[in-house]
N, C-alpha and C positions, 0 to 999 in steps of 0.2 A: 504493500500500500504506500510505500515511500516515506513512512514515518521513522524518526530516529528516537530511540529510547535512551534516556539520560538518567544518571544518578545511580546510587548503590542500593541494593536490597537492604531493607531494615531488618535487623536481627532481633529487635525487641519482641517479647512474647505478646504484649498488648501495646497498641499505639493508636493514635488518631492521625489520619491524614486529612489535611484541609486541601480542597481542590478548587482552583480558580484558574481561569474564568469558567463559569458554568452558564452556557448560553444555548445548549442544545441537548436533546436526548442522546445524541451521538457521543457526548462526553462519557456516558456510562459504558457504551460499547468499546470505545477506544481505551478507556481506563481499565476495563475488565481484561481486555487482551494484554495490556501492558503488565498488569500485576500477575496474570497467569504466566506470561512469558518469563517473569522473574521468579516463578515458582511459588507465588503466594496465593492465598485465598482470602479475600477481604469481605467485609460486611459493608453494605452501602445503604444509607438511609434513603428510602423512596416513599413518596406519599402513599398512604394506605389505599387511596382510590384506584391505584394501579394494580392492586392485588385482587383481581377477579379471575375466576376459572376460565380458561386454562393458563392464562398468563401468570397467575400467582405461582404455579409450579415451576415455571422457567425462572422467574425472578428469585424465588427462594433458593433454587439450585445454584444460582449465580451469586449468592450472598446478599440478596435483597432483604432488607429489614424494614417492615412497614412502620410508618410513623403517622401519628394523628396530629396534623398541623394545627388543629383547633385546641389541642391540649399539650402545649410544649413541655410543661412541667412533668406530666405523666410520661412523655416520651423520654425525657432526660433520665428520669428515675428508672425506667425499664432498660435503657441502654447501660446505665451504671450497674444494675443487677446482672444483666447479661454478660458484661465484661468481667465482673467479679466472680460470677458462677461458671465462667467458661472452663470446660474440661477438655476441649479439643486441642489445646496446645497454643493456638494463636487466635487473637481477636484483633484484627486490624480493621478499624472502622474508618470509612471515608465519609467526610461531611463536606458539603458545599456551603460555606458560610454565607454566601449570598442568599441562600434559602429559596431561590427561584431562578428561572432562566431569564427573567426580565431584568433590566438595569435597576440596580439599587445602590444608594450611597452608603447606607448604614448596614453593615453585615451583622449577622446574628452571632451571639456569643455563647450559645448552649454548649458548644464543644468545651469551653473553658470550665464549666461546672463538671462535666464528665471527666476531663483530664485531672482536675484538682481532686475530685472524689476518689479516683481510681489510681492516681499516680502514673497514668499513661502519658508517655512523651508525645509531643505534637510535632509533626513534620509538614512542610509545605510541598504540595504536588501541583502539577500544572498540565494542561493540554493546550498547546499553542498551535492553532490551526494556521496561523500566518507563516510559520516556519516548519510546520509538520513535525513538532517535537512533543514528546510526552515524558514526564519524569518527576524526580524528587529533587528539590533544592538541597544543597549540602547542609548538614547540621540540624539539630533540634531547635525548636523555639522554646526558649526559657520563659515560663509564665510567671507573672507576679500575682498579687492579690487583686489587681485592678483589671477586670476583664475588658472594659472599654478601652483603656490605654493599650492593653496588649493587642486588641483588635486593630486599633489605629496603627500600631507599629507593623502588624502583619499586612494590612492593606497597603502601607507604604512600601513594604518589601515587594509585594506583587506589582505595584505601580512602577517600580524601578526596573522590572523585568520586561515591560512592554509586550506582554503576551496578547494574543489576539484570539478571541472566541470565534466559533463558526459563524455566529451572528454578532459582529463587532458592536453593533448598536446596543446589545444587551449586556455590555460589560463597562462599568464605570470605575475608574481607578482614582478619582479625586477623593 
């Protein structure tokens, strides 16, 4: 397909990958292929409305984790429980902090609560349609106790990378 994979496989048992930009359903497909090529199996937050028969069988087999966007606190608690109770060896959770494929200026910070509660490290991942690259930026993101300040810092890191989503109008880096 002409894509270049970048970054090293993460060895952590549990971790959270933030993915940006998120402007298309194709982000899931390309990200899935990238992580599988790296030998990983990840969990991906997907709106619960997508989990209808028979699509739900496919989504679950690919690591899809249904979320109820109308009740974010319940979603966060269930993800914390799932990560803590994980007996499969690895729980690599991918979260798109934009929370939607539409352009948003203020990204969501639910990942912060999950990471702080479970001790899971956070990594920044990307899908750059402009240069056909997919990967993980080097190093972990060190979190403070200030979720909004951490998110502002993360958004600034992404802005410096000049990534392009499949639908560029759906990605705001300011």
